[in-house]
N, C-alpha and C positions, 0 to 999 in steps of 0.2 A: 504493500500500500504506500502510495506517495502522500506525504503529509505536508500541506502547504500552509505556511504562516502568513497572516495578514495583520499588520499593525494598523489599528483603526480607532475612530472615535464614534462613528455612526450617530452623529448629533444633528438630526436623526438619520436613520437609515433610509435611503431613497433608491430609486430605480437605477441611478448611476452606480451605486454600490453593488446592486444585483448584477449589473452588466459586467462589472469588474470581476466578480466571483465566477460568473459563467465563462468569461473570456479567458481567465486564468486556467480553468480546467480544459478549455479548448486548446490553448497553446501547448499544454503538457501532454494532452492526449494524442498530439501529432507524432510523438516519439515513443509512446508506450501504451500498452493496453492495461496497465495497472489501475487498480481502483484508487480514488482520490478521497482525501479527507481534508477539512479546513479547520485550522486553529486560529481564532481571532484573539489578538492581544489588544485589549481595549482600555482606553482611559475610563476612569470611574465617574464620580459625580461632578468632577471639574475637568475642564478641557485645556489643551495646551495653549490656546490663544489667551488664557487668563480669564475664564468666565465659568459660570455655572452651566452644566449641561441642561438642555431644555427638558429632558426627562431623565429620571434616575437610572443608575447603571444597570440594575436588574431588569428594568423595563426594556432598555436598549439592548441588553444581552439576549433577552427573549426574542426581540425583533430579529437579531442576528441569527439565532438558531432556527427560527421559522423561515429564514431566507437563504439557507444553504451553509451556514457555518455550523460545525459540529461541536466545537468546544470553545468556550470563551473564558479567557484568563484576564485578570485585571492588572493594569499598570498602576501601582500605588501613587496616590496623589502627590507626594513630594517629588516624584520623578516626572509626572505629567506637567507640573508647573515649572518646567525648565525650558531652556532654549531648544530649538529644533535639534541641535546636536545631542543635548542631554536626553530629550524625549526619545530620539531614535536609538541611542545606545541602550537605553533602558528596555525598550521594546524588543530589540534584537537580542539583548542579554537573556530576557525571559524565554524567547523562542529557542535560543541556543541551549539554555539550561534544561529545557524539557527533554532533550536527547532523542526526540522522535521526528523532528522536522527535516525534510529533505530540501525544501524550497521556501523562499520568501517571495511574495508577489506584492508589487505596489504600482499605483497609477502614476503616470508622469505625462507632462505635455510633450516631451520628446518621443517617448515610445521606443527609444534606441538604447539598449542596455550597454552597448559598446561605447557610445558617446558619453553616457553617464559614468561609466567606469573610468574612462580617460579623464573626465573632469574631476572625479574623486581623487585620482592619483596626483593630478597637477595641484589641486588646492591644498593638499597635505604635504607638499614639498617644502623643503627648507626655505627656498626663495619666496614661496607664497606666504609662509609664516612671517618672514622678515618684512615683506611689503605690507601685509595686514597690520602688523604691529606699528609700523611707521604711520599709517593712516589712523589707527586708534589713538596714537599719541597726539594727532592733530584734532581729535575731538569727534571723529566719525563713529557711528554705531558699528557693531561687529559685522553686521550684514553688509553695510556700505563699504567698510574697509576690505572685507573679503571680495566684494565685487571689483574694487580697484585692483586687487591682486590678480583676479581672474582676467580682467581687461588687459593688464600688462602682459600676462603669460600666454593668453589664448587668442587675443585679438577678437575678431568677429564671433568666434566660437564661444566666447564668454557669455553670449546671450542665453546660453543654457541655464545660467544662474539667475536669470530674471523671471523665471516662472516658479511659483511656490512649490508645486509638487515635484518638479525637477530637483529643487534644493533639498526637499525632504528625502527624496529617493537617493540623492548623493550622500546624504547623512547616513542612510541605511547601509549603503555600500562601504562607507568609511568605517562604520561600526562592525560590519562583518570582518573587515580586514583587521581592525584593532583587536577583535576577540579571537582572531585566527579560526573563524567558524567554517565548518564544512557545508553550511547551508548555501544553496545555489540561488542567486537572485534572478527573477524575471520581472519585466515591467509591461504594463498594459497602457497603451496610449489613451489618454483621456479624450473624451468627446463631449460636446455640449457646452454648458456654461463654464466660465472661468471660476477659479477657486474663490469662494466667498463673494460671488457676484449675485445678482438678482435674476439671472437667466439660466436656462437649461436645468440640469440636475444640480442645483446649488443648495447645500445644507443651510447656508445663510438665508436664502430666500424662504426656505421651508420654516426656519425658526421665526422669521418675521411674520409669516402667515399664522403660525400657532399663537404667537404672542399677541397678534392682532385679532384673535378670536375666530379665525377660519382654519379649516383642515384641508391641506393640499393633497387631496385624495389621488389626483391624477399623477403625482410625482412619487407615490409610494406604493408598495405592495399592500394588498388588502389586509393581510394579517398585521402588518405594522400599523396601519390606520386603526384597526380594532384595539390594539394595545394603547395607542395614544388616546383614543376615545375613553377607554376604561380608566387610564391614569387621570385624565381630566375630570371624569365623573367622580372620582374619589378625592379630588382636590390635591393631587400630587403633581400637577403640571398643567400647562407648561410653566417651567421655572425660569425666573429672571433674576439676575443679580440685584436688580432694583428692589425686589421683594424682601431682600435681606439686608438692605443698605444700612439701616440703623444699627443692626447687630454688628455689621462689619465696621462701621465708623466707631462704635463704642470700643471694640477691640483695638482698633488702631490708636485711639486717643489714650489708651492705657499704656501704650508702649513709650518708653523714654529713650530707647536706643534702637535704631534700625540697622546698625552696622553689621550685625550678625545674621540678618535675615537673608534667606536664599535669594540670589539675583542682584543684591545691592553691590555697589562699588563705591570707592572713595568719592565723596561729594553727593552722591544720590541719597545716602542715608540722611544727610543734613537737609536736603531739599524736601524729602518726604516728611521729616519731623516738622519742618516749618509749615508746610501746606496742610498737613493732617490736622493741625491745631487751628489753622485760620480759615479753612474752607468748610463748606457745609454739605457737600455731596461728593460721591466718588468721582463723578464726571468732572467736577471743578478741580479736585485734587490732581487728576490725570492731566487736565489742560494746563494747569500751572506748573506741573513738574516736567512736562514734555520738553524735550530739546532735541537737537539733531543727533545727539549721542544716544538718546534713549527712545526706542520705539514704543509705541502705545501698547503693543502686546506684551512687551517686557515689563512695562510699568504695571499693567493689570496683573501679571503673574506675581510681581513683587508685593503688590497690595494684598493679594489673596494669601501669599505665603506669610506676610506679616500678621494678617488676621488669624491665620491658623497656627501661628507659632512655628513655622517651618524654617529651620536655620540652614546655613550653608552645609554643615556637616551631615545633615539628614539625607542628602542625596549624593554624598561623596563616594559611596560604594554602589555596586550594582544592586538592583532590587533583591532583597534577601529571602524572599519566599515566592511561591506560586499560588495565587488565590483564584479559585474556580468560581465563576459567576453563573455559568449556564452550560447545559449540554443536552444532546439527544442520545439515542442508543449507540450510534457510532462514536460519539464523544465519550461515552462511558468506556468503550474499548480503548480509545486513545488515552484516556486518563489512567486506566489500569496499566497500560504500557509505560506511561510517563512516570508513574509511581515507582517503577523499577529502574528507570534510567535517569531521572532528574537528579541534579546535583544540589538542589535546594529543597527545603521542606515544602510539601504540597498541602495547602489548606483547603479542605472541602467544607467541613462544618466549622463555623467561626470559633467555637470553643477550643479547637485544637491550636489556635493562635496563642493560647496561654502556655503552651509547651515550647514556644520559640525561644531562642537565646535572646539576650538583652538587646543587642542592636536591632534584630528583626522585630522584637516585641515593641520597641520604640516606634518603628515605622508603622506597625499595625495600630498602635495607640493614636498616632497622628491621623490615620484613616478613620478611626472612631470619631475623633474631633471634627474631621472634615465633613463626615456625614451628619454629625450633630449640627453643624452650621448650615449645611445644604438643606436639611428638612425645615429649617426656619423660614425658607422661602415658599413653602407649600401654602396654598390658599386655605386648606382645611386644617384648623387648629388641632384637631384630634390626631392628625398625622405628623405632628411636629415633636413627638416624644423623643427624648434623647436615648442613646444606647442601642438604637435599632441595628447598628452594625453587628452587634453580638447576637441578634435574634433572627437575622436573615440568612437562610441557607440558599445554595445554588438553585437556579430554576431548572427543572427537568421538563423537557418538551417531548 
């Protein structure tokens, strides 16, 4: 059996994601008659762009299993709220640590795995690092400084770094190399709307529809629509960071020192401290803190890390455990195999997290706090009870 890993957020899962799963199987079936299984490594209640997921992780994991993914594993929140590089290496690390994955598949605007591999090699060269550092010292953001290095080394070919899914794909390739992983990469060319646009199969457009009170049925599989309707009926979604704004602001104002918060650097901690105390909304804090050096997504991640008490050292090592969110019958077979091959503890029932070593237990406790904050954004007060991380078992479909 070929086991394919997909690092995802499914925020929410739409027809473009379904096409990616189908196309991945099609590409691999051209060279083998083996059976296929899909492992999704998915962000939890918070997403990499620095925001609340529009529906909770177990609802999104259920969507995934209903739409062709066999086993869903969680990326712990401290690793989700990192740069694209940090997010990618966390996801790849989890896939690699399972010991059962033969391939990783990701979408890209390029659709050319050779070109993406060449870009990954060049951008990790000694010369690229030198140029990037020079531009960072001039005040550019990491992404902008990296683009300058790519422009210098690659000329017109550096345009490959100007598309967000290409960039994330390159980070997956870099992570595979860094981990010396035997997992083979394949890429599926993206079609339809641009990343986070309002056209085509855009998760951003779907989130806007949900938060605006309408259900984008034509862009989603019917089973996913049913899950979203059920979550909404129970007052557990759609979720917006705005719904938990006062809770976040109160946490931020209790902090006297931002210097140890994950994602901060010299100077940013002082700017945050200044504007957290003087501004009255998350949006205004972000606008005041924004500069050419700090992207908005980075600032959103830092604010959430600050609210959740996630410090720099909390994501300094690779994710220390494998947490199961959902599975089907084939997923049970995969999980049984992974329990024999994984080089990290596998958590199925939450209670088993109590047996983790101290570093891993600390990460799980941060997950407990993250979910405790997330549920405060629910419309239904009865669904806002704390500690639900300890009470929620994987979804079986």
